[in-house]
C-alpha positions in Angstrom: 34.8 -104.6 -7.6 33.5 -102.7 -4.4 30.7 -101.6 -7.3 30.1 -104.9 -8.5 29.6 -106.1 -4.8 27.2 -103.7 -3.8 25.0 -103.7 -6.9 25.4 -108.0 -6.6 23.6 -107.4 -3.4 20.9 -105.0 -4.4 20.3 -107.2 -6.9 20.1 -110.2 -4.3 17.9 -107.8 -2.0 15.6 -107.7 -5.2 14.9 -111.3 -5.3 14.7 -111.7 -1.6 11.8 -108.9 -1.4 9.8 -110.9 -4.0 10.2 -114.0 -2.2 8.8 -112.6 0.6 5.4 -111.3 -0.5 4.1 -115.1 -0.2 5.4 -115.1 3.6 2.5 -115.6 6.3 2.2 -113.6 9.3 3.2 -116.2 11.5 6.0 -117.2 9.4 7.4 -113.7 10.1 6.7 -113.9 13.6 8.0 -117.0 14.4 11.7 -115.7 12.8 11.7 -112.5 14.7 11.4 -115.0 17.6 14.0 -116.9 16.6 16.3 -113.8 16.1 15.6 -112.9 20.0 17.0 -116.1 20.7 20.2 -116.1 18.3 20.9 -112.8 19.7 21.2 -114.1 22.8 23.0 -117.8 22.1 25.5 -115.7 20.2 26.0 -112.6 22.8 29.5 -113.4 23.3 30.3 -113.6 19.5 28.7 -110.1 19.2 30.2 -108.9 22.0 33.6 -109.7 20.9 32.9 -108.3 17.9 31.7 -105.4 19.1 35.1 -104.8 21.2 37.1 -104.6 18.1 35.0 -101.5 17.2 35.1 -100.2 20.4 39.2 -100.6 20.9 39.4 -98.9 17.3 37.4 -96.2 18.3 39.2 -95.5 21.2 42.5 -95.7 19.2 41.2 -93.1 17.2 39.8 -90.6 20.1 35.9 -91.2 19.3 34.2 -89.0 22.2 32.5 -90.6 25.4 29.2 -90.3 24.0 29.9 -91.5 20.6 31.5 -95.1 22.1 28.7 -95.3 24.4 26.3 -95.2 21.4 28.5 -98.0 19.8 28.7 -100.3 23.0 26.4 -103.6 23.0 26.1 -103.8 26.4 24.0 -106.7 28.1 21.6 -103.8 28.6 21.3 -102.7 24.8 21.6 -106.4 23.5 18.4 -107.1 25.7 16.8 -104.1 24.2 17.6 -105.5 21.0 15.6 -109.0 21.9 12.5 -107.4 23.3 12.2 -104.9 20.3 12.3 -108.3 18.2 9.5 -109.9 20.1 7.7 -106.2 20.3 7.8 -106.2 16.6 6.7 -109.6 16.5 3.6 -109.0 18.8 2.5 -105.6 16.1 -0.3 -106.3 14.0 0.8 -107.3 10.2 -0.4 -104.0 7.8 0.6 -106.7 4.8 -2.6 -107.8 3.0 -5.0 -105.3 4.8 -7.8 -104.2 2.6 -9.5 -101.0 3.0 -12.1 -98.5 1.0 -13.8 -101.4 -0.9 -16.6 -100.3 -2.9 -18.8 -101.2 -5.6 -18.7 -98.9 -9.0 -21.6 -98.5 -11.3 -19.8 -100.7 -13.8 -20.4 -103.5 -11.3 -16.4 -103.7 -10.2 -15.8 -103.7 -7.0 -12.4 -101.6 -6.3 -10.2 -101.6 -3.2 -7.0 -101.2 -2.2 -4.6 -103.6 -0.4 -1.8 -103.0 1.7 1.6 -103.8 0.2 5.3 -103.9 1.1 7.4 -101.2 -0.2 10.1 -104.0 -1.6 13.7 -102.8 -1.1 15.0 -100.4 1.7 18.1 -98.8 1.7 19.3 -97.6 5.1 22.6 -95.2 5.6 23.1 -94.3 9.6 25.8 -94.0 11.7 27.4 -95.1 15.2 24.3 -97.1 16.7 24.5 -100.8 15.8 21.4 -101.5 17.8 19.6 -99.9 14.6 21.1 -102.6 12.5 18.3 -104.6 14.4 15.6 -102.3 14.9 15.3 -101.9 10.8 15.9 -105.1 9.9 12.9 -106.2 12.2 10.5 -103.3 10.9 11.2 -104.2 7.5 10.8 -108.1 7.7 7.6 -107.5 9.4 6.5 -105.3 6.3 7.4 -107.9 3.8 10.5 -105.7 2.4 14.1 -106.4 2.4 16.8 -104.1 3.6 20.2 -103.0 2.6 22.4 -101.6 5.9 25.2 -99.7 5.2 26.3 -98.6 8.7 29.1 -96.3 10.0 32.6 -97.4 9.6 32.4 -97.3 13.2 30.6 -100.1 14.3 31.5 -102.5 11.1 32.6 -105.3 13.1 29.4 -105.1 15.4 27.0 -104.7 11.9 28.2 -107.6 10.2 28.4 -110.2 13.4 24.7 -108.8 13.7 23.7 -109.7 10.2 25.2 -113.1 10.3 23.3 -114.0 13.2 20.0 -112.7 11.7 20.5 -114.2 8.2 21.3 -117.6 10.1 17.9 -117.2 11.8 16.6 -116.2 8.0 17.9 -119.6 6.5 16.4 -121.9 9.3 13.0 -120.7 8.4 13.9 -121.0 4.7 13.5 -117.2 4.0 16.1 -115.8 1.6 18.9 -114.4 3.8 19.7 -111.8 1.3 16.4 -110.0 2.7 18.7 -108.5 5.3 22.3 -107.3 4.3 24.8 -105.3 5.9 27.6 -103.4 3.1 30.7 -104.6 4.3 32.9 -101.8 3.1 33.4 -99.3 4.8 34.7 -97.2 1.8 32.3 -93.8 1.8 32.1 -94.5 -2.2 29.8 -97.3 -1.2 27.0 -94.7 0.0 27.5 -93.2 -3.7 26.8 -96.4 -5.5 24.1 -97.8 -3.2 22.2 -94.2 -4.1 22.6 -95.1 -7.8 20.9 -98.2 -7.7 17.2 -97.0 -8.4 16.3 -100.1 -10.5 16.9 -102.4 -7.2 16.3 -100.3 -4.2 12.7 -98.8 -3.7 13.4 -96.1 -0.5 16.3 -94.6 1.1 16.1 -93.8 4.5 19.1 -92.1 6.1 19.7 -91.8 9.9 22.6 -89.7 11.5 23.8 -86.0 11.8 22.4 -83.2 9.4 25.7 -83.5 7.1 25.0 -87.1 6.2 21.5 -86.5 5.5 21.6 -83.7 3.4 24.1 -85.5 1.2 22.2 -88.4 0.5 19.4 -86.3 -0.4 21.6 -84.3 -2.4 23.0 -87.3 -4.2 20.4 -89.6 -4.4 18.7 -91.0 -7.5 15.9 -93.1 -4.9 13.3 -91.1 -3.0 14.8 -90.7 0.1 12.8 -89.8 3.4 14.7 -87.8 5.9 14.6 -85.4 8.6 17.4 -82.7 9.0 17.1 -81.9 12.2 14.7 -81.0 15.0 14.0 -77.5 15.8 11.1 -78.5 18.4 9.2 -75.5 20.0 6.8 -74.8 22.9 4.7 -72.0 22.9 3.5 -70.8 26.4 0.1 -69.4 25.9 -1.3 -66.1 27.8 -3.6 -68.8 29.6 -1.4 -71.5 30.4 -1.1 -72.6 33.8 2.5 -72.0 35.0 3.0 -74.7 36.9 2.2 -77.2 33.8 4.3 -75.3 31.9 7.2 -75.2 33.8 7.0 -78.9 33.5 6.4 -79.6 30.1 9.2 -77.1 29.5 11.7 -78.9 31.8 10.7 -82.0 30.5 11.1 -81.3 26.7 14.5 -79.7 27.4 16.4 -81.5 30.2 15.0 -85.3 29.9 17.3 -85.8 27.1 18.6 -82.6 25.5 20.8 -84.6 22.8 17.7 -86.5 20.7 15.9 -84.9 17.7 12.8 -84.3 19.8 14.4 -82.2 22.6 13.1 -78.5 23.2 15.1 -76.0 21.1 13.0 -72.7 21.4 10.6 -71.7 23.9 8.1 -69.0 22.7 6.1 -66.8 25.2 3.1 -65.1 24.9 4.2 -61.2 26.3 1.0 -61.5 28.9 2.2 -64.6 31.1 6.1 -63.3 30.5 6.4 -61.9 33.4 4.6 -64.2 35.5 6.0 -67.6 34.1 9.5 -66.6 33.3 10.9 -66.0 36.5 9.2 -69.5 37.6 10.9 -71.5 34.5 14.0 -69.4 34.2 14.9 -70.7 38.1 14.4 -74.4 37.3 16.1 -73.9 33.7 19.3 -72.6 36.0 19.1 -75.0 38.5 19.4 -77.6 35.5 22.1 -76.0 33.9 20.4 -75.2 30.9 21.9 -71.9 29.3 19.1 -69.7 28.2 19.6 -67.1 25.5 16.7 -64.9 25.5 15.5 -62.0 23.0 15.6 -58.4 24.8 12.2 -58.8 26.1 13.1 -62.0 27.7 16.4 -60.2 29.1 14.3 -57.3 30.6 12.8 -59.7 32.8 15.9 -62.3 33.4 18.8 -60.0 33.0 21.3 -62.6 33.7 20.4 -64.7 30.8 22.7 -64.3 27.6 21.3 -62.1 24.7 20.2 -64.2 21.4 21.7 -63.7 18.5 19.7 -64.8 14.8 22.0 -67.8 14.7 20.2 -68.8 18.0 17.2 -68.8 16.1 16.2 -72.1 14.0 19.5 -73.6 15.7 19.2 -77.7 16.8 21.7 -77.1 19.9 21.3 -80.5 21.2 22.4 -79.8 24.5 21.5 -77.7 27.5 20.7 -74.6 25.9 17.7 -72.8 25.3 16.6 -70.1 23.0 13.8 -68.0 24.4 11.7 -65.6 22.5 8.7 -63.4 24.1 5.8 -62.4 21.5 2.6 -60.4 21.3 0.1 -63.2 20.2 -0.7 -67.1 18.8 0.2 -65.5 15.1 3.4 -64.1 16.2 4.4 -67.6 17.5 3.1 -69.1 14.5 4.8 -67.0 12.3 8.0 -67.7 14.2 7.7 -71.3 14.0 6.7 -71.1 10.1 10.2 -69.2 9.9 12.3 -71.1 12.2 10.8 -74.4 12.5 11.8 -78.2 11.1 8.6 -79.3 10.7 9.4 -81.9 13.8 7.7 -81.1 16.6 5.9 -78.2 18.4 3.3 -78.1 21.2 1.0 -75.2 22.7 0.5 -75.2 26.6 -2.7 -73.4 27.1 -6.2 -73.3 28.8 -7.9 -72.0 25.3 -9.7 -74.7 23.2 -9.6 -72.0 20.3 -5.9 -71.6 20.7 -5.3 -75.1 21.0 -7.5 -75.8 17.5 -6.2 -72.9 16.0 -2.3 -74.5 16.9 -3.0 -77.9 15.8 -4.8 -76.9 12.3 -2.4 -74.1 11.3 1.0 -75.3 12.5 2.8 -77.3 9.9 5.0 -80.0 11.5 4.8 -83.8 11.4 3.4 -83.7 15.7 1.8 -80.9 16.6 0.9 -81.3 20.5 -1.3 -79.5 23.4 -0.1 -79.7 26.8 2.1 -82.4 26.3 5.9 -82.7 26.1 7.8 -82.7 22.7 9.6 -85.8 24.1 6.7 -87.9 23.2 7.2 -87.3 19.8 8.4 -91.2 19.1 7.4 -94.2 17.5 7.1 -96.1 20.5 5.0 -93.5 22.8 2.6 -93.3 19.6 1.8 -96.7 19.9 4.0 -98.1 16.9 5.8 -100.1 18.7 9.0 -99.0 17.2 10.4 -96.6 14.7 12.7 -96.8 12.0 13.3 -92.7 11.4 11.2 -89.6 11.5 10.3 -88.0 8.5 9.6 -84.7 7.8 8.9 -85.1 4.2 5.3 -85.7 3.1 5.6 -88.3 0.8 4.8 -90.7 1.6 5.2 -90.7 5.6 5.0 -87.4 8.1 6.6 -87.9 11.5 7.8 -90.9 13.0 7.8 -94.1 10.7 6.5 -98.0 11.8 5.2 -100.6 10.3 2.3 -99.1 8.0 4.7 -96.5 6.5 7.0 -99.2 5.6 4.3 -100.1 3.2 1.9 -98.9 0.6 -1.0 -99.4 -1.1 -1.8 -100.9 -4.6 -5.6 -101.0 -6.0 -7.4 -104.4 -6.4 -10.6 -105.1 -8.7 -13.0 -107.7 -8.6 -15.1 -108.3 -11.3 -17.5 -111.5 -12.6 -16.8 -110.4 -16.5 -17.3 -106.1 -16.7 -16.2 -105.0 -20.2 -15.8 -101.0 -20.6 -18.4 -99.4 -22.5 
């Protein structure tokens, strides 16, 4: 029964996606604004359903941080409404034509940006993701089938109901936004087999969830397993700037994927820089796990072990490595990085350009905090996730990453000889 239900939902999503190809930008924007109004009007209903999840979560003994992510407070509700309006204000990528050239045959060949089709989203805990993902997919002309965590089932279904009503009022097929209404984990397995109906799977959550999806899906998966972000303090770095960047990268929000996890320091600046940053890190409650060279300068820090390199701590812990030169720093990133975000702090133009060119991560920075690795900060308006795969997106994914391009050809009677 569950299998038939999910297959039916996916087929309905495919039909809805086909209908959305004809939607105008004005129609999509209007429904996004109406969705924001609907969230306001149905706030009490949504928050009552959210409370059911919170009660169940407390009974299960969910951690305070998880309950916080689960709560649809007035502030979170307002953020979702603002997000819908912000997506409406973004340029519509669908239908954009580029690369138009005339061929020797006389035909004109170009490329038109089009929706991907049906997106399958598998995610945990945060019910606001339901609205964020639905908004981006709608603006990009895609249908979306959402499978949230069991801990947020009432919240997600309530949000989907409100969004679907707004679609129906605009004469858009409500099946363009659907939440799978069962909490059984088998629902994920079924969803991952529907390659005829779903074009792309985007998992958001812990590394375990993402690896499970990647290993079991018949459908292409856009993913990142973890964010092991590095900062390299070059010999020419300004110590004050480097300290500020490291502190912001590590301590502003240590539990997110673009927080700094490993600090790499050039040996020529280590004796000057490490005491400065070490003092601030200690004051902020950060546990430093250092290599032998780091411990020689900061004897009070914990000795790093092999497992500390390449680890996503997601808390106030920082691994610190002293290296001989830029090449050693980049070698360390290649060996232990996760292709998420790396930054160099340097006054050397040559080294900055080498770092940008040679470091293979989805975001590479010069003299900036890793915390800027975010769709909103990059001007995408919002993001549906971050991809550290390269097909077909790399880095934060916004509207354009939810589309692809097809070739279009204009002729006036040409035939191929």
